[in-house]
matplotlib code that plots the C-alpha trace (Angstrom):
import matplotlib.pyplot as plt

x = [36.9, 38.0, 34.5, 35.1, 38.3, 36.9, 33.9, 36.5, 38.6, 35.7, 34.7, 38.0, 38.3, 35.0, 36.0, 39.2, 37.3, 34.9, 37.7, 40.0, 37.1, 36.9, 40.7, 41.4, 45.3, 45.4, 42.7, 44.3, 42.8, 43.2, 40.9, 37.7, 38.3, 34.6, 33.6, 33.3, 34.4, 32.0, 33.5, 35.0, 32.7, 33.6, 35.6, 33.9, 34.8, 34.2, 36.7, 39.7, 38.1, 37.7, 41.3, 42.4, 40.5, 42.0, 45.4, 44.9, 43.3, 46.5, 48.9, 47.1, 46.3, 44.6, 47.0, 46.9, 45.8, 49.0, 47.8, 44.7, 46.6, 46.0, 48.9, 49.4, 48.3, 49.9, 47.3, 48.0, 48.8, 45.8, 43.5, 45.0, 45.0, 41.1, 40.0, 38.7, 40.1, 38.7, 39.8, 36.2, 35.6, 33.0, 30.8, 30.9, 29.8, 26.0, 24.8, 23.6, 27.3, 28.6, 26.2, 27.1, 30.8, 30.3, 28.5, 31.3, 34.0, 32.0, 32.7, 36.3, 37.8, 40.9, 42.5, 44.7, 47.4, 47.8, 45.6, 46.1, 43.5, 44.3, 43.4, 43.5, 46.8, 46.7, 49.2, 52.7, 51.6, 54.1, 53.3, 55.6, 54.4, 56.2, 56.0, 54.1, 56.7, 54.0, 53.9, 55.7, 57.4, 56.9, 60.3, 60.9, 60.1, 63.2, 64.8, 64.0, 66.9, 69.4, 67.8, 70.2, 68.7, 68.1, 71.3, 73.1, 73.0, 76.4, 77.6, 77.7, 76.0, 78.1, 79.7, 79.0, 82.1, 82.5, 82.3, 83.3, 80.8, 81.6, 83.5, 82.7, 85.7, 87.1, 85.0, 86.6, 85.5, 83.5, 85.4, 85.0, 83.2, 85.3, 88.2, 89.1, 89.0, 92.6, 92.2, 94.4, 96.5, 97.6, 101.1, 102.1, 105.2, 107.6, 108.8, 112.3, 112.5, 114.5, 117.0, 120.4, 123.7, 122.7, 120.0, 122.0, 125.4, 124.8, 128.0, 130.0, 128.5, 128.8, 132.3, 133.3, 131.9, 133.6, 137.1, 136.4, 135.4, 138.5, 141.1, 140.1, 140.5, 138.4, 140.7, 140.9, 144.2, 144.3, 146.4, 147.9, 150.4, 147.4, 145.3, 148.3, 147.7, 144.0, 144.9, 143.3, 140.2, 140.4, 140.9, 137.9, 135.8, 136.6, 135.9, 132.2, 131.5, 131.6, 128.6, 126.4, 124.0, 123.8, 120.0, 119.9, 122.3, 120.1, 117.0, 118.8, 118.0, 121.0, 121.9, 122.3, 124.5, 126.7, 127.0, 128.0, 131.0, 132.3, 132.5, 134.2, 136.8, 137.5, 138.0, 140.3, 142.3, 142.8, 143.8, 146.3, 148.0, 148.2, 149.6, 152.6, 152.7, 155.4, 156.0, 159.1, 161.0, 164.2, 167.0, 166.8, 162.8, 163.6, 165.3, 161.8, 159.2, 159.1, 159.6, 156.0, 154.7, 152.1, 153.4, 156.2, 153.7, 153.9, 150.7, 148.5, 145.4, 145.8, 147.5, 145.6, 142.4, 139.3, 136.4, 132.5, 129.7, 132.0, 133.8, 137.4, 137.8, 140.7, 140.6, 141.0, 138.4, 135.7, 136.6, 136.4, 133.3, 131.4, 132.1, 132.6, 130.1, 127.5, 126.7, 128.4, 128.3, 131.8, 131.0, 132.2, 135.9, 135.7, 134.1, 136.7, 140.2, 143.5, 145.2, 146.9, 147.1, 145.7, 142.9, 139.3, 139.0, 137.8, 134.5, 134.3, 130.8, 130.0, 127.9, 124.3, 122.0, 119.1, 121.4, 123.9, 122.8, 123.2, 126.7, 128.0, 127.2, 128.7, 132.0, 132.0, 131.3, 134.2, 136.8, 136.0, 136.3, 140.0, 142.9, 143.8, 140.8, 140.0, 141.2, 140.2, 142.7, 140.8, 143.6, 145.9, 142.8, 144.1, 141.9, 143.8, 142.2, 143.1, 144.9, 142.1, 140.2, 142.8, 141.4, 143.8, 142.9, 139.4, 138.2, 136.8, 134.5, 132.5, 131.7, 128.8, 126.7, 128.1, 129.3, 128.0, 128.7, 126.7, 129.5, 133.3, 133.2, 136.9, 137.9, 138.1, 135.3, 136.6, 137.4, 134.0, 132.3, 134.4, 133.7, 130.0, 130.1, 131.9, 129.1, 126.5, 128.4, 130.0, 128.3, 126.8, 129.9, 132.3, 130.1, 129.6, 133.6, 134.0, 131.4, 132.3, 136.0, 139.1, 141.5, 144.2, 143.3, 146.2, 146.4, 148.1, 150.5, 149.1, 150.6, 151.1, 152.4, 150.3, 147.7, 149.1, 148.7, 152.4, 155.2, 157.6, 154.9]
y = [209.3, 211.5, 211.1, 207.3, 207.6, 209.8, 207.4, 204.5, 206.3, 207.6, 203.9, 202.5, 205.4, 204.3, 200.8, 201.7, 203.8, 200.8, 198.5, 200.7, 201.3, 197.6, 197.4, 198.2, 198.6, 202.4, 203.4, 204.8, 203.0, 206.3, 208.3, 206.0, 204.3, 203.5, 202.2, 198.4, 197.2, 195.1, 192.1, 193.2, 192.9, 190.2, 191.2, 192.2, 189.8, 192.5, 194.8, 192.6, 192.6, 196.5, 196.8, 194.8, 196.5, 199.8, 198.5, 197.2, 200.7, 202.3, 200.1, 200.3, 203.8, 204.7, 206.1, 209.9, 210.9, 211.1, 214.1, 212.5, 210.3, 211.4, 212.3, 210.2, 211.8, 210.8, 209.6, 210.2, 207.2, 207.4, 207.7, 204.9, 202.3, 201.9, 204.6, 208.3, 211.0, 210.8, 207.1, 205.4, 202.1, 202.0, 200.2, 203.0, 205.6, 206.1, 205.3, 209.0, 210.3, 207.9, 208.9, 212.5, 211.6, 209.9, 213.0, 215.2, 212.9, 213.4, 217.1, 216.6, 214.8, 213.2, 210.3, 207.6, 205.9, 202.1, 201.6, 198.5, 196.6, 196.4, 193.1, 192.4, 190.7, 187.1, 186.4, 185.4, 186.6, 188.4, 190.9, 190.3, 193.0, 196.4, 198.9, 202.0, 205.0, 207.1, 204.4, 205.4, 202.3, 202.5, 202.1, 198.8, 198.6, 199.6, 196.8, 196.7, 197.5, 194.7, 192.7, 191.5, 191.9, 188.7, 187.3, 184.1, 181.4, 181.6, 184.6, 188.3, 191.0, 193.5, 196.2, 194.7, 193.9, 190.2, 189.4, 186.2, 184.6, 185.0, 182.0, 181.0, 180.4, 177.0, 176.3, 175.4, 177.5, 175.9, 174.0, 173.7, 170.5, 167.4, 169.3, 167.6, 170.2, 170.6, 170.0, 172.1, 169.8, 170.8, 170.8, 167.8, 167.1, 164.7, 162.1, 160.7, 157.7, 154.8, 153.9, 152.4, 153.5, 152.5, 155.1, 157.9, 157.2, 155.4, 156.2, 155.0, 151.7, 151.1, 152.4, 150.4, 147.2, 147.6, 147.9, 144.8, 142.8, 143.9, 143.8, 141.1, 137.4, 134.6, 133.6, 137.0, 138.2, 141.5, 142.9, 146.1, 146.5, 147.4, 148.8, 151.4, 153.1, 153.7, 155.8, 158.9, 157.1, 155.6, 158.9, 160.5, 157.5, 158.0, 161.7, 160.7, 159.3, 163.2, 163.6, 161.6, 163.6, 162.8, 163.1, 160.7, 158.1, 158.7, 157.4, 154.0, 150.7, 149.2, 146.7, 149.5, 151.5, 148.5, 147.7, 151.1, 151.1, 147.8, 149.1, 152.3, 150.3, 148.0, 150.7, 152.7, 149.7, 149.2, 152.9, 152.9, 149.7, 151.3, 154.5, 152.5, 149.8, 148.3, 148.2, 149.9, 148.4, 149.2, 146.6, 146.3, 145.5, 142.9, 141.1, 140.6, 140.8, 139.8, 142.7, 142.4, 142.6, 145.4, 146.3, 148.0, 150.7, 153.1, 153.5, 152.0, 151.9, 155.4, 157.8, 157.4, 159.5, 159.9, 162.1, 160.6, 163.2, 166.1, 164.0, 162.7, 158.8, 156.3, 152.4, 152.1, 154.6, 152.8, 149.5, 151.0, 153.4, 151.5, 147.8, 147.4, 149.8, 150.6, 147.4, 145.0, 142.1, 140.0, 138.9, 142.1, 141.2, 138.3, 140.5, 143.2, 142.9, 143.5, 142.8, 140.0, 136.5, 135.2, 137.7, 136.9, 137.0, 140.3, 139.8, 140.7, 142.4, 145.3, 144.8, 145.7, 146.2, 144.1, 141.1, 142.0, 139.0, 136.4, 138.1, 137.9, 134.2, 133.4, 135.3, 133.3, 130.0, 130.8, 131.9, 128.9, 126.5, 128.0, 126.2, 129.8, 130.0, 126.8, 123.1, 120.1, 117.3, 114.4, 112.0, 114.3, 115.9, 119.4, 122.4, 125.0, 128.5, 131.7, 134.2, 136.5, 134.5, 135.0, 136.5, 139.1, 140.1, 139.7, 136.9, 139.3, 140.7, 137.7, 137.4, 139.8, 138.1, 134.4, 133.9, 131.0, 129.2, 126.1, 124.6, 124.4, 125.1, 124.3, 127.2, 130.9, 133.2, 134.5, 131.1, 129.8, 132.6, 131.8, 128.1, 128.8, 130.9, 128.3, 125.7, 127.8, 127.2, 123.8, 120.6, 118.3, 115.8, 118.7, 120.5, 117.3, 116.8, 120.4, 120.0, 116.5, 115.6, 116.7, 118.3, 121.1, 124.6, 126.1, 129.5, 129.8, 132.4, 135.2, 135.9, 139.6, 139.4, 141.6, 139.5, 140.5, 138.4, 139.3, 136.6, 137.0, 138.2]
z = [116.8, 119.8, 121.4, 121.4, 123.3, 125.9, 126.5, 126.9, 129.2, 131.4, 131.6, 132.8, 135.3, 136.8, 137.1, 138.6, 141.1, 141.9, 142.2, 144.4, 146.8, 147.6, 148.5, 152.3, 151.8, 151.3, 153.8, 157.2, 160.1, 162.4, 160.2, 160.9, 164.2, 164.8, 161.3, 161.1, 157.7, 155.6, 153.8, 150.4, 147.4, 144.9, 142.0, 138.8, 136.1, 133.4, 134.9, 133.5, 130.0, 129.9, 131.1, 128.4, 126.0, 127.0, 126.7, 123.1, 122.2, 123.5, 121.7, 118.2, 117.6, 114.3, 111.6, 110.8, 114.3, 116.3, 118.2, 119.7, 121.9, 125.4, 127.9, 131.0, 134.2, 137.5, 139.9, 143.7, 145.7, 147.9, 144.8, 142.7, 145.6, 145.7, 148.3, 147.7, 149.2, 152.4, 152.8, 152.3, 150.6, 147.8, 150.0, 152.5, 149.9, 149.3, 145.7, 145.1, 145.7, 143.4, 140.6, 141.3, 140.8, 137.5, 136.2, 137.4, 135.7, 132.4, 132.2, 133.1, 130.1, 131.9, 130.0, 132.0, 130.0, 130.4, 133.4, 135.2, 137.1, 140.7, 142.3, 145.7, 146.1, 147.5, 150.3, 148.9, 145.5, 143.5, 140.6, 137.7, 135.6, 135.1, 137.9, 137.6, 137.4, 139.3, 142.0, 145.4, 146.9, 150.7, 152.5, 154.3, 158.0, 160.1, 161.9, 165.7, 168.1, 168.6, 165.9, 163.4, 159.6, 157.7, 156.2, 155.2, 157.9, 159.9, 158.1, 159.6, 157.7, 155.6, 157.7, 160.8, 163.0, 163.9, 167.5, 169.1, 171.4, 175.2, 176.6, 180.3, 182.6, 182.1, 179.1, 175.8, 172.9, 170.2, 167.6, 164.0, 162.8, 162.4, 164.3, 167.6, 170.3, 172.1, 175.6, 178.0, 179.8, 183.3, 184.0, 185.8, 188.1, 186.4, 188.7, 188.3, 186.2, 187.7, 184.9, 184.7, 183.3, 179.8, 179.8, 181.5, 180.0, 176.7, 175.2, 178.2, 178.2, 174.4, 174.2, 177.3, 175.7, 172.5, 174.2, 176.3, 173.2, 171.1, 173.7, 176.3, 175.5, 176.6, 179.3, 180.8, 179.5, 177.9, 174.8, 176.8, 174.0, 171.4, 174.3, 175.2, 171.9, 173.0, 176.3, 175.0, 174.4, 177.8, 179.4, 177.6, 178.5, 182.3, 181.9, 180.9, 184.5, 185.8, 183.2, 185.3, 187.5, 191.4, 191.2, 188.4, 190.2, 193.5, 191.5, 190.5, 192.1, 194.0, 191.5, 188.9, 191.2, 192.1, 188.3, 187.7, 190.2, 189.0, 185.5, 186.7, 188.9, 186.0, 183.5, 185.8, 186.4, 182.5, 182.2, 185.0, 183.5, 179.9, 181.3, 182.9, 180.3, 179.8, 183.6, 184.6, 187.6, 189.8, 189.8, 193.6, 193.5, 190.8, 193.4, 195.1, 192.4, 188.8, 186.1, 185.2, 188.8, 188.9, 192.5, 190.6, 190.0, 192.9, 194.9, 192.3, 194.5, 196.2, 193.8, 190.5, 190.9, 188.7, 189.1, 189.2, 189.7, 190.6, 193.3, 193.5, 193.8, 194.0, 193.7, 197.2, 198.1, 195.9, 197.8, 201.2, 200.8, 198.4, 198.2, 201.8, 203.6, 200.9, 199.2, 201.4, 198.9, 199.0, 195.5, 194.3, 194.9, 192.6, 189.9, 189.8, 188.2, 189.7, 186.3, 187.5, 186.6, 190.1, 190.1, 188.9, 185.0, 183.4, 181.9, 178.1, 178.8, 181.1, 184.2, 184.1, 186.8, 185.4, 185.1, 188.0, 190.2, 187.4, 186.4, 189.8, 190.3, 186.9, 188.0, 191.4, 189.6, 187.0, 189.8, 191.8, 188.8, 188.0, 190.0, 190.9, 192.9, 194.4, 194.5, 196.6, 197.0, 198.7, 198.5, 200.6, 202.4, 201.6, 200.3, 198.6, 198.4, 196.7, 198.7, 198.2, 200.7, 203.5, 206.9, 206.7, 203.3, 201.9, 204.2, 206.6, 204.2, 204.1, 207.9, 207.7, 205.3, 205.5, 209.1, 210.9, 214.1, 213.2, 210.9, 210.7, 214.5, 214.8, 212.5, 213.0, 212.0, 208.8, 207.7, 208.6, 206.6, 203.6, 203.6, 204.2, 201.1, 199.1, 199.8, 198.1, 194.7, 194.9, 194.0, 196.8, 197.3, 197.5, 199.9, 202.0, 202.0, 203.3, 206.0, 207.3, 206.5, 208.4, 206.0, 205.8, 204.4, 202.5, 200.8, 197.4, 196.5, 194.7, 191.3, 190.9, 187.3, 184.7, 182.8, 179.7, 176.3, 175.3, 175.5, 178.5, 181.0]

ax = plt.figure().add_subplot(projection="3d")
ax.plot(x, y, z, "-o")
ax.set_aspect("equal")
plt.show()
């Protein structure tokens, strides 16, 4: 029985040596640089059958002979890969030498446990069998310098510091997918926006409008008795005029500036009247003026001050510096209130730069339609004008814009300018009468009594 096992092992060993000689994997190239390798011999089909028989014999030993199992012997790497000790293939060794090796192997009874037939591995062919414990696994080739080991796509290798890609100057870094890149906006110089008082002083315009709606009637009369209880609010509203920045005001259009000063003038007049309401008068002045005459308020146009843009103003200074010199529009004298019965009616809405032209024309038409402003008596050929149009008072303010020497030649320049101004707002028949008829021109007395809603005033 033992001789049979020895014979099988010798046969398998010879087959392994023949197959190993045909494999060029373990042959060192440097040892035989001049030898030209012949093509590998075709694989012997009987080698696989012999290997399977050897495995079957190893797996099913006969009972009763446990000590007859040969111990596995480790084979050196260069001998187990199909080459001899000198690195020659089987085709390179002469036939006589192969026979001598077979005879020497008969004398040495060496058994090999579980031999596996080694076949020439095809490319990309993976051996799924169990690995031989005696087989030495060669180390993987070292990576070239500056060459990253294979890893997951877009994922850095473990233990390697994560480095960001260098960004060129003025070049935005790569953004994530579906995330819009944020463009770096260059700082731009902000130009001043031309806005009116409603944008710069919204609270001032809103509160002033609410006061006009609540305390001013449609005929222009004012409930000073009720408004007197709002003196603190009127004062606080005037203080807001000081919040306006000069740079903001300078950027406004001329219409917005004029509307602002008209509102400031009328508000200051209301605040001054409420501070002195009811009007107190001395007995000797009452001999000349009625008790409710606003001229009893001493220096009403020059002594009552208010601050605008960190500068002190009075009603007289607003008229002189702004209405007369800066804007030079005589319609403003029909848009402000003197808190009297003969003055133009106080509007129930604040003036606005966007609507100023329309608002001023409405004020002129409203004043000329009032008997206190203009009356034409065709029967008696007399024209009655408000005292505001006197050459000594506001009449001279119309010369610069409405002065003419083509019409009304028999009258003085201030009167010609006023009549020329009136023809812009009267109907055609009234204009024809003023331009062609001979009539007397008279100025009505100005009623300085306060325009209060209370009885007795």
